[in-house]
C-alpha positions in Angstrom: 74.2 86.6 102.0 75.8 89.9 102.0 73.3 91.3 104.6 74.2 88.3 106.9 77.9 89.3 106.6 77.1 92.9 107.4 75.0 91.8 110.4 77.9 89.6 111.6 80.3 92.5 111.3 78.0 94.7 113.3 77.5 92.2 116.0 81.2 91.5 116.2 82.1 95.1 116.7 79.2 95.6 119.2 80.9 93.1 121.4 83.5 95.7 122.1 81.8 99.0 121.4 78.8 99.1 123.7 76.2 101.7 123.1 77.7 103.1 119.8 75.2 101.6 117.3 75.1 104.8 115.2 78.9 105.0 115.0 79.2 101.3 114.2 76.7 101.6 111.4 78.5 104.5 109.8 81.9 102.8 110.1 80.5 99.7 108.4 79.0 102.0 105.7 82.3 103.6 105.1 84.0 100.2 105.0 81.6 99.0 102.3 82.2 102.3 100.4 85.9 101.5 100.7 86.6 105.0 102.2 89.0 106.2 104.8 87.7 107.0 108.3 88.7 109.7 110.7 87.7 109.2 114.3 88.0 112.4 116.5 87.3 112.6 120.2 89.0 113.2 123.5 91.3 110.5 124.8 89.7 107.4 126.4 86.4 107.3 124.4 87.3 104.1 122.5 88.6 105.4 119.1 91.5 103.0 119.0 89.4 100.1 120.3 86.8 100.8 117.5 89.6 100.7 114.9 91.1 97.5 116.3 87.7 95.7 116.5 87.0 96.5 112.9 90.4 95.4 111.8 90.0 92.1 113.7 86.6 91.5 112.1 88.2 91.5 108.7 90.4 88.6 107.7 93.0 90.9 106.1 96.5 92.2 106.8 96.5 94.8 109.5 99.0 97.6 110.2 99.3 100.1 113.0 101.3 103.3 113.2 101.5 105.4 116.4 102.0 108.9 115.2 104.5 111.0 117.2 106.3 114.3 116.6 109.5 112.6 115.6 107.9 110.1 113.2 109.5 110.2 109.7 107.7 109.7 106.3 109.8 106.6 105.7 108.4 105.2 108.9 105.1 105.1 107.2 105.8 104.2 103.6 109.1 102.3 103.9 112.6 103.0 102.4 115.3 101.8 100.1 118.4 100.4 101.8 121.7 99.1 100.5 122.1 95.3 100.8 125.8 94.6 101.1 125.3 90.9 100.1 123.6 91.6 96.8 125.3 94.9 96.2 121.9 96.5 95.3 119.3 98.7 96.9 116.4 96.8 98.3 113.0 98.3 99.2 111.8 97.6 102.7 108.0 98.0 103.0 106.6 100.2 105.7 103.5 99.5 107.8 101.3 101.2 105.2 101.6 98.0 103.1 98.5 96.4 104.5 94.7 96.2 103.9 93.6 98.1 107.0 95.9 100.7 108.5 95.3 102.1 112.0 96.9 105.6 112.1 96.7 106.4 115.8 96.7 110.1 116.9 97.5 111.2 113.4 97.5 114.9 114.3 100.5 114.5 116.6 103.0 114.1 113.7 104.6 116.7 111.6 102.8 117.9 108.4 105.6 116.3 106.4 104.9 112.9 107.9 101.1 113.4 107.7 101.5 114.1 104.0 103.2 110.8 103.4 99.8 109.2 103.7 98.2 111.5 101.1 99.3 109.6 98.0 98.6 106.2 99.6 95.1 107.3 100.6 94.2 108.8 97.3 96.1 106.8 94.7 96.6 103.4 96.4 100.3 103.4 96.0 103.5 105.2 97.3 106.5 106.6 95.4 110.0 106.0 96.9 113.0 107.4 95.1 111.1 107.8 91.9 109.6 104.3 91.8 105.9 103.5 92.4 104.9 100.7 94.7 101.3 99.6 94.7 99.5 99.0 98.0 97.3 95.9 98.7 93.7 96.0 97.6 91.6 96.9 99.6 93.6 99.6 101.4 91.6 101.5 104.1 93.0 103.9 106.7 91.3 104.3 110.1 92.8 107.3 111.7 92.2 108.7 115.2 92.9 112.2 116.4 92.5 114.2 119.5 90.5 117.5 119.2 92.5 120.5 117.9 94.0 122.4 120.8 94.9 119.3 122.8 98.5 119.2 124.0 100.9 118.2 121.3 98.5 118.3 118.4 98.1 120.3 115.3 95.4 120.7 112.7 95.5 118.4 109.7 95.8 120.3 106.3 92.6 120.6 104.3 94.1 118.4 101.5 94.5 115.5 103.9 91.1 116.0 105.6 89.5 115.8 102.1 90.9 112.3 101.7 88.8 111.0 104.6 85.4 109.9 103.4 83.9 110.6 106.8 84.9 112.2 110.1 83.1 110.6 113.1 82.9 111.5 116.8 82.5 108.7 119.3 81.1 110.7 122.3 80.7 109.4 125.8 78.5 106.3 126.4 75.2 106.6 128.2 74.8 105.6 131.8 73.7 102.0 131.2 76.4 101.4 128.6 79.0 102.9 130.9 78.0 100.5 133.7 78.3 97.6 131.3 81.7 98.7 130.2 82.9 98.9 133.8 81.6 95.5 134.7 83.0 93.7 131.6 86.5 95.2 131.4 87.5 93.9 134.8 87.0 90.2 133.8 88.2 90.1 130.2 89.3 92.0 127.2 86.4 92.0 124.8 88.8 92.2 121.8 89.6 88.6 122.5 86.1 87.7 121.5 86.3 89.4 118.1 87.1 87.0 115.2 87.3 87.6 111.5 83.9 87.3 109.7 84.8 88.6 106.3 87.8 88.3 104.0 89.5 90.9 101.8 88.0 89.5 98.6 84.5 89.4 100.0 85.0 93.0 101.2 85.8 94.1 97.7 82.7 92.2 96.5 80.5 94.1 99.0 82.0 97.4 97.8 81.2 96.6 94.1 77.6 95.8 95.1 77.3 99.0 97.0 78.6 101.0 94.1 76.0 99.4 91.9 73.1 100.8 94.0 70.7 102.8 91.9 70.5 106.5 92.4 68.0 108.5 90.5 68.7 111.9 88.8 66.5 113.7 91.3 68.8 112.4 94.2 71.9 113.6 92.3 70.2 116.9 91.9 69.6 117.0 95.6 73.3 116.4 96.4 74.2 119.2 93.9 71.8 121.7 95.6 73.3 120.8 99.0 76.8 121.2 97.7 76.0 124.6 96.1 74.3 125.7 99.3 77.6 125.2 101.2 79.5 127.3 98.6 77.2 130.3 98.8 76.6 130.3 102.5 77.8 133.6 104.0 79.6 131.9 106.9 81.5 129.4 104.7 84.8 130.5 103.0 85.3 127.2 101.1 82.3 124.9 100.4 82.0 121.3 99.3 84.1 120.5 96.3 83.0 118.3 93.4 85.2 115.5 94.9 83.3 116.0 98.2 79.9 115.8 96.3 81.1 112.5 94.8 82.0 111.3 98.3 78.4 112.1 99.4 77.0 110.0 96.6 79.3 107.1 97.3 78.5 107.1 101.0 74.8 107.5 100.4 74.8 104.4 98.1 76.7 102.4 100.7 74.3 103.6 103.4 71.3 102.4 101.4 73.1 99.1 100.8 73.8 98.6 104.5 70.1 99.3 105.1 69.2 96.4 102.8 68.1 98.4 99.7 69.4 98.4 96.1 68.4 102.0 95.6 69.4 105.3 97.3 66.9 107.8 98.6 67.2 111.5 99.5 66.9 110.4 103.1 70.1 108.4 102.7 71.9 111.6 101.6 70.6 113.6 104.5 71.5 110.9 107.0 75.2 110.9 106.0 75.7 114.4 104.7 77.0 116.0 108.0 79.6 113.2 108.5 80.9 113.5 104.9 80.7 117.3 104.6 81.5 119.0 107.9 85.3 118.3 107.9 85.6 119.5 104.3 84.2 123.0 105.0 86.4 126.0 105.7 84.5 128.5 107.8 84.9 132.3 107.5 86.3 134.5 110.2 82.8 135.8 110.9 81.6 132.3 111.6 84.4 131.8 114.1 83.6 135.2 115.7 80.0 134.1 116.0 81.1 130.7 117.4 79.2 128.9 114.7 80.3 125.4 114.0 80.3 123.5 110.7 77.8 121.1 112.2 75.4 123.9 112.9 75.8 125.4 109.4 75.2 122.0 107.7 72.2 121.3 109.8 70.8 124.7 108.7 71.5 123.8 105.1 69.7 120.5 105.4 66.6 122.2 106.8 66.6 124.9 104.1 67.3 122.8 100.9 64.1 121.1 99.8 64.3 117.3 99.8 62.7 115.6 96.7 60.0 113.0 97.4 60.6 109.6 95.8 58.3 106.6 96.2 60.0 103.4 95.2 59.9 99.8 96.2 62.1 96.9 95.1 59.6 96.1 92.4 59.8 99.5 90.8 58.6 103.1 90.9 
């Protein structure tokens, strides 16, 4: 049944996101892994539409924040205000109190406001005036950002980037997909055809099944070798942390589950490793001088680290 739900989710989003099958698959994988998603690309490539289509596909509470330079932390988390009638301070919840939060153009806000999301993304609660307020479960952040260097943007701190399970790039559609988009958008808004196909409780159940996917010791060792390779690479100043390696395992299990398997393979790790790893690496000055990107370095590591061979079926090894 769960595979039917995933297929319905994929078809639902594909009504809106034409020609982005790979991105849709990774977004669904991250959703099943219950991780936060960062979508980065130039304006107009469909980042916000992707986030909205996913949110509309899940029957859960949806919140949206348009990040601007003058946005305050309380505009994200909420604040305490004095109620004259009761004579007491009352907590007013911010838009972060939802199941799926769209943080649009997150890198346009000040670092102080961006950091307001850190506790929520990592701990699942916020602290206001010394009191902790739990967020709904599930709580997933879909953030969009324009590339660094765009007008009015600033780089996210590494501590915040590390909270995102994956960082994805939309890219431009191919010729055929572009024609389809131009034809369809003049007659209707495809978001109107997107309806909820899964509830919050069912989403949590999918997450639990994905977490139960089997991963053999040799696959864990493969993840460890990849992580160590990032730490000793001469062009990397700060490699993949243990938390990042855990994120790779979680994403690989979810990817295997989305593919219809109850066991993870080294190929699953290799398929998602760049999306989980690249935004977590801090490159050296030499790498920047050589104009080497994190994607190029990770691709090199994947080619040089030997992948274990595992033969397994549903019936056993």
